KEDOKE-940368 format. One record per atom (N, C-alpha, C): x, y, z. Coordinates in steps of 0.02 Angstrom, whole numbers, padded with zeros to 5 digits, always signed. Atoms other than C-alpha are relative to their C-alpha. Last residue first. Example, Ala and Ser with C-alpha at 12.3 -4.5 7.8 and 13.67 -1.06 7.14 Angstrom:
BEGIN
-00042-00059-00003/+00684-00053+00357/-00039+00055+00037/+00045-00059+00000/+00615-00225+00390/+00045+00060+00000/
***
This chain:
BEGIN
+00003-00040+00061/+00675+01948-01144/+00063-00008-00040/+00043+00033+00049/+00666+01803-01023/-00003+00040-00064/+00053-00048+00019/+00815+01870-00928/-00040-00032-00057/-00017-00044+00057/+00913+01723-00860/-00059+00044-00016/-00010-00068-00025/+00878+01655-00685/+00018+00048-00056/-00039-00037+00048/+00803+01490-00742/+00004+00072+00023/+00040-00043+00043/+00745+01390-00592/+00046+00039-00046/-00034-00059+00028/+00825+01243-00505/-00045+00038-00046/-00014+00014+00070/+00703+01129-00410/+00032+00061-00030/+00043-00032+00049/+00719+01168-00225/+00019-00023-00069/+00069+00021-00012/+00786+01065-00080/-00048+00030-00050/+00010+00070+00021/+00964+01075-00145/-00070-00024+00012/+00022+00038-00058/+00956+01266-00134/-00012-00072-00020/+00071+00017-00002/+01049+01330-00285/-00015-00040+00062/+00033-00039-00052/+01220+01407-00249/-00074-00016+00005/-00016+00028-00065/+01308+01268-00344/-00033+00039+00056/-00014-00056-00043/+01219+01318-00505/+00011-00026+00071/+00031+00004-00066/+01231+01165-00616/+00023+00059+00041/-00047-00003-00056/+01267+01198-00797/-00038-00001+00065/-00050+00053+00007/+01168+01143-00948/+00051-00001+00056/-00066-00018-00022/+01009+01241-00921/+00047-00059-00006/-00041-00017+00057/+00860+01191-01027/+00070+00021+00019/-00030+00060+00027/+00782+01099-00880/+00043+00014-00061/-00059+00018-00039/+00755+01265-00794/+00035-00061-00028/-00054-00047+00018/+00642+01323-00934/+00063-00017+00038/-00016+00013+00070/+00535+01166-00916/+00055+00048-00024/-00047+00055+00007/+00543+01177-00725/+00021-00012-00072/-00047-00018+00053/+00466+01350-00722/+00050-00056-00013/+00035-00002+00064/+00312+01293-00625/+00046+00017-00058/-00033-00049+00043/+00416+01242-00476/-00033-00003-00068/+00017+00002+00072/+00336+01148-00332/+00034+00057-00037/-00025-00062+00029/+00400+01107-00158/-00009-00003-00076/-00004+00002+00073/+00295+00972-00074/+00022+00070-00024/-00010-00066+00028/+00322+00947+00113/+00011-00006-00075/-00019+00006+00071/+00249+00790+00189/+00003+00070-00029/+00007-00063+00036/+00244+00787+00379/+00027-00009-00070/-00012+00008+00071/+00215+00629+00480/-00016+00066-00036/+00057+00025+00038/+00228+00678+00661/+00016-00003-00074/+00010-00021-00070/+00340+00593+00707/-00002+00076+00010/+00043+00039-00044/+00406+00560+00530/-00005+00033+00069/-00028+00006-00067/+00475+00674+00395/-00052-00035+00044/+00043+00035-00048/+00443+00665+00208/+00037-00006+00067/-00039+00015-00060/+00518+00788+00083/-00047-00028+00053/+00035+00021-00061/+00443+00791-00090/+00050-00015+00055/-00045+00039-00043/+00503+00884-00244/-00036-00013+00065/+00012+00001-00072/+00371+00937-00369/+00052-00044+00033/-00042+00052-00029/+00392+00990-00550/-00004+00005+00075/-00062-00019-00033/+00246+01097-00604/+00038-00062+00020/-00048+00009+00054/+00094+01088-00717/+00070+00020+00025/-00038-00061+00007/-00008+01156-00570/+00047-00001-00059/+00043-00059-00004/-00144+01024-00576/+00038+00064-00015/+00050+00000+00054/-00040+00877-00636/-00040+00065-00001/-00035-00004+00065/+00112+00914-00527/-00049+00004-00058/-00027-00067+00010/+00006+00954-00374/+00034+00007-00067/+00055-00047+00004/-00097+00795-00389/+00024+00071-00011/+00029+00007+00067/+00058+00692-00427/-00057+00049-00009/-00046-00031+00048/+00142+00759-00270/-00027-00004-00071/-00001-00072-00010/-00007+00722-00159/+00044+00035-00051/+00064-00027+00022/-00032+00548-00232/-00001+00076+00007/+00002+00003+00072/+00154+00508-00214/-00065+00030-00028/-00034-00058+00028/+00156+00570-00035/+00000+00000-00076/+00027-00062-00028/+00019+00443+00007/+00037+00062-00025/+00062-00024+00032/+00064+00302-00115/-00026+00066+00029/+00057+00028-00037/+00245+00287-00054/-00065+00029-00027/+00063-00001+00038/+00364+00339-00193/-00056-00037+00037/+00000-00032+00066/+00524+00291-00099/-00068-00009-00034/-00034+00036+00054/+00492+00245+00081/-00007+00036-00066/-00063-00034+00016/+00447+00372+00217/+00037-00035-00057/+00010-00054+00049/+00263+00320+00220/+00065+00036-00019/-00046-00053-00018/+00302+00150+00301/-00005+00057-00051/-00071+00011-00003/+00151+00037+00278/+00039+00063+00019/-00028+00038+00056/-00022+00086+00222/+00075-00003+00004/+00020+00070+00000/-00138+00147+00359/+00029-00041-00056/-00016+00031+00065/-00069+00316+00408/-00016-00074+00003/+00031+00066+00008/-00159+00386+00561/+00011-00031-00069/+00011+00037-00063/-00122+00572+00555/-00032-00067-00017/+00043+00058+00007/-00047+00665+00406/-00003-00037+00067/-00013+00038-00061/+00025+00840+00410/-00052-00055+00004/+00055+00041-00025/+00031+00912+00234/+00023-00036+00063/-00017+00047-00053/+00144+01055+00182/-00062-00036+00024/+00062+00024-00030/+00130+01150+00017/+00019-00055+00050/-00001+00060-00041/+00279+01255-00038/-00069-00015+00027/+00024+00054+00044/+00309+01384-00173/+00002-00067+00037/-00055+00048+00008/+00411+01493-00053/-00019-00059-00045/-00062-00038+00005/+00297+01644-00065/+00060-00045-00010/-00015-00017+00070/+00148+01534-00107/+00063+00041-00007/-00043-00059-00003/+00147+01454+00066/+00021+00016-00072/-00024-00023+00065/+00004+01329+00081/+00040+00064+00009/-00021-00070-00005/-00031+01232+00241/+00033+00019-00066/-00043-00027+00053/-00123+01067+00250/+00015+00074+00013/+00000-00073-00002/-00202+00956+00382/+00049+00025-00053/-00054-00035+00035/-00239+00772+00348/-00012+00075+00006/+00008-00072+00005/-00340+00652+00455/+00060+00031-00034/+00056-00021-00043/-00370+00466+00479/-00013+00075-00004/-00021-00036-00060/-00262+00414+00332/-00063+00019+00039/-00070+00016-00014/-00269+00300+00180/+00026+00035+00062/-00006+00024-00069/-00459+00302+00176/+00071-00024+00015/-00045+00058-00001/-00456+00318-00015/+00008-00030+00070/+00006+00042+00059/-00605+00435-00039/+00040-00064+00006/+00069+00019+00015/-00634+00518+00130/-00005-00050-00058/+00039+00023-00058/-00462+00529+00208/-00067-00029-00021/-00037+00051-00036/-00340+00540+00062/-00041-00030+00057/+00003+00063+00037/-00471+00630-00041/+00038-00056+00035/+00064+00034-00013/-00492+00765+00091/-00004-00067-00035/-00001+00022-00070/-00306+00809+00083/-00065-00037+00017/-00043+00060-00005/-00310+00815-00107/+00001-00028+00071/+00036+00054+00034/-00459+00934-00103/+00041-00064+00002/+00051+00030-00044/-00377+01043+00029/-00038-00057-00032/-00026+00031-00060/-00219+01063-00078/-00054-00028+00046/-00010+00071+00008/-00304+01092-00247/+00022-00033+00065/+00060+00037+00020/-00383+01262-00218/+00011-00075+00001/+00051-00008-00051/-00247+01350-00117/-00063-00040-00017/-00015+00041-00059/-00112+01279-00231/-00054+00004+00053/-00036-00039-00049/-00197+01352-00386/+00015-00045+00060/-00071+00018+00001/-00257+01267-00545/+00040+00046+00045/-00043-00052+00027/-00441+01286-00502/+00074-00021+00007/-00028-00043-00052/-00528+01122-00469/+00046+00051-00032/-00072-00012+00001/-00640+01032-00593/+00020+00048+00056/-00020-00059+00037/-00813+00971-00551/+00075+00010+00006/+00052-00024+00047/-00902+00813-00494/+00021+00059-00043/+00021-00067-00020/-00751+00724-00418/-00047+00029-00052/+00052-00002-00052/-00744+00536-00439/-00024+00070+00016/+00062+00029+00025/-00652+00521-00605/-00057+00007+00051/+00030-00043+00051/-00519+00644-00548/-00066-00027-00025/+00024-00061-00033/-00487+00545-00389/-00033+00047-00050/+00062+00020-00034/-00473+00382-00485/-00032+00060+00034/+00048+00010+00054/-00345+00467-00599/-00068-00022+00029/+00023-00066+00022/-00256+00531-00444/-00050-00006-00056/+00044-00027-00051/-00248+00356-00371/-00027+00068-00021/+00066+00033+00005/-00180+00287-00534/-00049+00025+00053/+00036-00021+00060/-00046+00425-00527/-00066-00037-00010/+00056-00045-00013/+00004+00400-00345/-00039+00019-00062/+00057+00037-00028/+00109+00245-00374/-00060+00044+00010/+00014-00009-00071/+00224+00344-00486/-00061-00038+00023/+00070-00019-00002/+00277+00270-00653/-00020+00007+00073/+00050+00051-00016/+00463+00270-00632/-00070+00028-00016/+00070-00021-00010/+00610+00370-00700/-00044-00061+00014/+00048+00055+00011/+00798+00345-00682/-00070+00027+00012/+00033+00030-00058/+00940+00470-00692/-00046-00056-00021/+00030+00067+00007/+01037+00583-00807/-00032-00025+00064/+00074-00007+00002/+01063+00772-00798/-00034-00068-00006/+00025-00021-00065/+01245+00759-00739/-00076+00007+00002/+00007+00055-00048/+01286+00654-00892/-00030+00022+00066/-00035-00022-00060/+01250+00797-01015/-00009-00052+00055/-00069-00016+00020/+01207+00712-01179/+00041+00025+00059/-00007-00056+00046/+01054+00633-01099/+00073+00013-00018/-00071-00008+00014/+01042+00458-01024/+00008+00056-00051/-00011-00065+00032/+00874+00440-00938/+00075+00010-00008/-00069-00021-00013/+00838+00258-00900/+00015+00062-00041/-00018+00018-00070/+00652+00221-00887/+00070+00023+00019/-00038+00063-00004/+00615+00317-01049/+00017-00015+00073/+00045+00055+00015/+00478+00450-01045/+00035-00067+00008/+00023+00031-00061/+00590+00575-00955/-00048-00058-00012/-00050+00047-00025/+00687+00617-01113/-00024-00038+00062/-00004+00056+00047/+00535+00696-01197/+00050-00053+00024/+00056+00045-00012/+00505+00804-01043/+00002-00061-00046/+00060-00020+00036/+00678+00879-01056/-00055-00052+00011/+00000+00013+00072/+00802+00833-00921/-00064+00026-00033/+00041+00057+00021/+00801+00919-00752/+00006-00012-00075/+00059-00017+00039/+00945+01032-00705/-00038-00062-00022/-00014-00004+00071/+01061+00960-00571/-00064+00021-00038/-00010-00069+00022/+01025+01003-00390/+00015+00007-00073/+00047-00048-00027/+01050+00825-00329/+00017+00071-00024/-00030-00049-00043/+01152+00716-00446/-00054+00048+00025/-00065+00026-00020/+01098+00554-00530/+00034+00047+00049/-00060-00025+00036/+00920+00613-00533/+00064-00033+00026/-00054+00001-00050/+00772+00506-00474/+00064+00022-00036/-00069-00002+00024/+00622+00551-00582/+00049+00002+00058/-00041-00008-00060/+00443+00502-00540/+00073-00008-00021/-00053+00049-00010/+00348+00530-00702/+00036+00016+00064/-00050-00021-00049/+00181+00618-00721/+00050-00057+00007/+00037+00002-00063/+00060+00609-00867/+00044+00030+00054/+00038+00062+00013/+00184+00576-01006/-00045-00014+00060/-00022+00024+00066/+00291+00713-00927/-00032-00068-00011/+00056+00011+00047/+00231+00817-00779/+00025-00017-00070/-00002-00046+00057/+00383+00792-00664/-00059-00015-00046/+00059+00018+00041/+00382+00717-00490/-00007+00052-00055/+00035-00057+00028/+00558+00733-00416/-00058-00026-00043/+00053+00015+00048/+00642+00606-00302/-00036+00064-00021/+00067-00009-00027/+00800+00665-00215/-00052-00009-00056/+00025-00068-00005/+00960+00591-00284/-00070+00004+00029/+00031-00013-00064/+01030+00420-00243/-00024+00071+00009/+00039-00061+00005/+01090+00336-00401/-00036+00011+00066/-00036-00053-00035/+01231+00208-00390/-00035+00067-00004/-00021-00051+00048/+01155+00097-00525/+00039+00057+00034/-00043+00031+00050/+01147-00056-00411/+00028+00052-00049/-00065+00016-00031/+01082+00049-00267/+00048-00031-00050/-00036-00063-00009/+00946+00124-00377/+00068-00012+00032/-00021-00025+00065/+00894-00049-00436/+00040+00064+00007/-00055+00042+00025/+00892-00122-00260/+00026+00026-00067/-00061-00015-00039/+00790+00024-00192/+00059-00041-00025/-00026-00065+00021/+00666+00004-00334/+00062+00019+00039/-00026+00003+00068/+00644-00183-00307/+00030+00067-00021/-00062+00039-00001/+00627-00167-00118/+00031-00003-00070/-00054-00041-00028/+00499-00026-00135/+00067-00038-00001/-00017-00051+00048/+00388-00128-00250/+00059+00043+00024/-00034+00033+00056/+00394-00278-00134/+00021+00051-00053/-00066+00021-00022/+00355-00170+00017/+00039-00033-00056/-00046-00056+00006/+00212-00087-00077/+00070-00019+00022/-00012-00012+00071/+00125-00254-00101/+00050+00057-00009/-00044+00053+00024/+00146-00295+00083/+00017+00009-00074/-00067-00013-00026/+00073-00127+00134/+00050-00052-00025/-00030-00055+00039/-00077-00153+00020/+00071+00016+00023/-00013+00027+00067/-00112-00322+00101/+00033+00054-00043/-00060+00042-00004/-00092-00248+00276/+00017-00029-00069/-00058-00043+00011/-00218-00111+00233/+00065-00040+00001/-00028-00029-00060/-00352-00244+00217/+00061+00043-00018/-00071+00017-00003/-00442-00273+00053/+00030+00036+00060/-00038-00044-00043/-00632-00275+00060/+00072-00025+00004/-00062+00030-00026/-00735-00351-00080/+00037+00053+00041/+00006+00073-00004/-00915-00324-00137/+00061-00033+00031/-00056+00039+00028/-00920-00138-00103/-00009-00075+00012/-00030+00041-00054/-01093-00062-00071/+00056-00043-00029/-00073-00006-00002/-01117+00061-00214/+00032-00038+00057/-00029+00022+00063/-01295+00008-00255/+00076-00001+00003/+00012+00071+00010/-01355+00016-00075/+00034-00025-00064/-00039+00038-00049/-01274+00183-00040/-00008-00075-00011/-00071-00004+00020/-01344+00259-00201/+00044-00041+00047/-00010+00040+00060/-01520+00197-00163/+00074-00001-00021/+00006+00071-00018/-01512+00264+00013/+00011-00045-00059/-00061+00019-00037/-01445+00432-00045/-00003-00073+00020/-00056+00004+00048/-01584+00446-00175/+00064-00022+00034/+00010+00058+00043/-01720+00402-00050/+00058-00008-00049/-00011+00062-00038/-01651+00523+00080/-00008-00062-00043/-00072+00007-00014/-01634+00665-00044/+00014-00065+00036/-00034+00019+00062/-01811+00639-00108/+00074-00010+00009/+00017+00069+00017/-01879+00638+00068/+00034-00023-00064/-00036+00045-00045/-01785+00795+00117/-00013-00072-00016/-00071-00004+00019/-01848+00887-00037/+00042-00046+00043/-00008+00037+00062/-02025+00824-00002/+00073+00001-00024/+00003+00072-00015/-02010+00880+00178/+00007-00042-00063/-00061+00020-00036/-01951+01055+00131/+00001-00076+00011/-00057-00006+00045/-02085+01079-00001/+00065-00024+00033/-00003+00052+00051/-02223+01009+00109/+00062+00004-00043/-00071+00018+00008/-02189+01113+00262/+00010-00051-00056/-00041-00060-00009/-02355+01204+00263/+00075-00014-00011/-00007-00040+00061/-02446+01055+00186/+00046+00060+00008/-00010-00069-00022/-02413+00941+00335/+00012+00045-00061/+00042-00016-00057/-02484+00767+00307/+00004+00073+00021/+00071+00007+00016/-02422+00736+00130/-00045+00020+00057/+00018-00050+00049/-02251+00808+00167/-00073-00004-00021/+00012-00064-00035/-02244+00704+00325/-00018+00055-00048/+00065+00005-00034/-02265+00547+00220/-00017+00064+00037/+00052-00003+00052/-02122+00602+00107/-00070-00005+00030/+00005-00069+00025/-02012+00642+00257/-00054+00007-00053/+00034-00040-00052/-02050+00474+00337/-00008+00072-00023/+00071+00018+00000/-02006+00385+00174/-00039+00040+00052/+00034-00026+00059/-01843+00479+00154/-00074-00015+00000/+00005-00073-00008/-01790+00445+00333/-00036+00031-00059/+00050-00014-00051/-01830+00261+00311/-00010+00074+00010/+00067+00013+00029/-01736+00249+00146/-00055+00018+00050/+00014-00056+00044/-01587+00331+00230/-00067-00008-00035/+00014-00058-00041/-01595+00204+00370/-00016+00061-00042/+00069+00007-00025/-01610+00062+00245/-00018+00059+00044/+00046-00012+00056/-01454+00124+00155/-00072-00005+00024/+00000-00071+00014/-01359+00135+00319/-00048+00018-00056/+00038-00031-00054/-01413-00040+00362/-00002+00076-00008/+00071+00010+00016/-01353-00095+00190/-00044+00029+00056/+00020-00043+00055/-01182-00019+00218/-00075-00005-00014/-00002-00069-00026/-01167-00102+00389/-00021+00050-00054/+00061-00011-00040/-01225-00267+00315/-00002+00070+00028/+00054-00010+00047/-01088-00256+00183/-00066+00013+00037/-00009-00066+00031/-00959-00231+00319/-00056+00014-00050/+00014-00051-00050/-01029-00377+00419/+00007+00070-00029/+00073-00006-00008/-01037-00488+00265/-00018+00054+00051/+00028-00031+00060/-00855-00451+00227/-00075+00009+00006/-00019-00071-00001/-00805-00488+00406/-00028+00037-00060/+00044-00034-00048/-00906-00650+00404/+00017+00075+00005/+00067-00006+00030/-00819-00705+00245/-00048+00037+00047/-00003-00050+00054/-00649-00665+00319/-00068+00010-00032/-00005-00066-00030/-00693-00759+00479/+00004+00055-00052/+00066-00016-00027/-00752-00910+00380/+00000+00069+00032/+00042-00018+00056/-00591-00910+00280/-00070+00020+00023/-00022-00065+00025/-00492-00905+00441/-00042+00023-00059/+00024-00051-00046/-00596-01046+00515/+00020+00069-00023/+00072-00008+00009/-00569-01154+00361/-00029+00054+00045/+00011-00033+00064/-00383-01121+00367/-00075+00010-00013/-00016-00070-00007/-00381-01163+00552/-00010+00039-00065/+00053-00031-00040/-00472-01327+00523/+00012+00075+00008/+00059-00004+00042/-00354-01376+00383/-00058+00034+00036/-00013-00052+00049/-00204-01334+00492/-00061+00010-00046/+00006-00064-00033/-00277-01439+00634/+00011+00058-00048/+00071-00011-00015/-00305-01587+00521/-00010+00068+00032/+00033-00018+00063/-00129-01574+00453/-00074+00014+00010/-00020-00068+00019/-00062-01568+00629/-00033+00022-00065/+00036-00046-00044/-00164-01722+00679/+00017+00073-00017/+00069-00004+00024/-00099-01816+00528/-00042+00048+00042/+00000-00036+00064/+00078-01773+00576/-00070+00007-00028/-00012-00071-00015/+00047-01826+00757/-00001+00042-00064/+00062-00027-00028/-00031-01992+00701/+00007+00075+00016/+00049-00005+00054/+00116-02026+00588/-00065+00030+00025/-00019-00055+00044/+00237-01986+00728/-00049+00010-00056/+00017-00063-00034/+00141-02098+00850/+00019+00060-00043/+00073-00008+00003/+00148-02242+00727/-00021+00065+00032/+00017-00015+00069/+00334-02218+00704/-00075+00011-00008/-00019-00069+00013/+00357-02206+00892/-00018+00020-00071/+00049-00043-00034/+00258-02368+00917/+00015+00074-00013/+00062+00002+00038/+00363-02455+00787/-00053+00044+00030/-00012-00033+00064/+00521-02398+00871/-00063+00001-00042/+00004-00072-00008/+00450-02444+01043/+00012+00038-00065/+00068-00021-00015/+00414-02622+00986/-00005+00076+00009/+00037-00018+00061/+00581-02649+00901/-00068+00027+00015/-00026-00062+00029/+00680-02641+01063/-00039+00022-00061/+00017-00055-00045/+00568-02768+01149/+00026+00067-00027/+00072-00013+00005/+00574-02881+00999/-00020+00059+00043/+00013-00031+00065/+00761-02864+00990/-00073+00017-00008/-00023-00069-00002/+00776-02895+01177/-00013+00037-00066/+00048-00038-00042/+00668-03050+01164/+00020+00073+00003/+00062-00009+00038/+00770-03113+01019/-00050+00040+00038/-00012-00050+00051/+00930-03084+01116/-00062+00014-00041/-00003-00065-00035/+00859-03180+01265/+00012+00057-00050/+00069-00019-00017/+00808-03322+01151/-00002+00067+00034/+00034-00022+00061/+00981-03323+01076/-00071+00021+00014/-00027-00065+00020/+01059-03326+01249/-00033+00027-00062/+00029-00051-00044/+00944-03465+01306/+00025+00069-00018/+00070-00010+00019/+00990-03565+01152/-00033+00052+00043/+00001-00039+00063/+01176-03539+01186/-00071+00015-00022/-00017-00070-00016/+01153-03593+01368/-00001+00044-00062/+00057-00030-00036/+01060-03748+01313/+00014+00072+00017/+00053-00014+00049/+01194-03788+01183/-00060+00032+00033/-00022-00057+00040/+01331-03771+01314/-00053+00020-00050/+00005-00061-00042/+01239-03887+01434/+00018+00062-00039/+00072-00015-00007/+01214-04015+01296/-00010+00063+00042/+00025-00030+00063/+01398-04005+01250/-00073+00019+00007/-00027-00068+00005/+01447-04031+01432/-00024+00035-00062/+00037-00042-00047/+01330-04181+01448/+00025+00072-00003/+00065-00015+00029/+01402-04255+01288/-00041+00044+00047/-00009-00049+00055/+01579-04235+01356/-00067+00019-00030/-00011-00066-00029/+01533-04320+01520/+00005+00053-00054/+00063-00022-00030/+01458-04468+01427/+00008+00069+00030/+00046-00022+00054/+01609-04482+01314/-00065+00026+00029/-00027-00061+00029/+01727-04488+01464/-00048+00025-00053/
***
């Protein structure tokens, strides 16, 4: 009996040992893939980081090459002008009959080449960057106007340079110029209140004034084509701009093709803002702007009597909401 019992115990112990060994084998087998997966995940993460670093380096290299290509284009233009000037100067020495014309052409070519080489820009900012910056500005202004419950039509008023004024009520008389300096305009007559901004077009207009060689007459017919050309040639914010001046209705209309700076229908976009600021500064007039898309049309309605109109205390309900109110009282 004891011998049989010991044999049974031995058999049970062997089976238990085999079971434990089998469990250990399964644990090892189960643990191996987990460790392998962890290693594979680490390798994949490191590979992704490597790829991101490579892509960043390639992007930086592409930006540098783009800048060098643009600079090379300017320098090739400068060298071409130098070449034309040199050939003209040599021709002036060889052909006495045309010497004056060739010398003038040579001097012009040399000067233009030198100017182009010196003014080659060192940094190029894409239009997408400018559009992103404007998006942030527009979002903040829209949020503030929505919070204050103000939704009138934007008016560019010559006060402290030029201020972009959003009235609380459309068609209400404009506040005095001294009241427009503060961001929040709260006059004694509540209907004349609103909010003012520094327009995005004013720094552009100051750059425009610094670049032009002579002053422009303070007339819509004189300033409108100059502003249109500046958008295309100076700032490169559009591919083309046509203009139409109607002095009978005090209106200047610009049709813009190929806008390169975000959505031009947003509040105080740089393109309509520059046009409105230019008219307000030159004509000393308040300017209302209406922007329509497809095709992009910017209509600027100006009123040179805005300072007298701002002295009114009552709102004339018959006034056209698209026009700045004017004083209808007898000036005498």
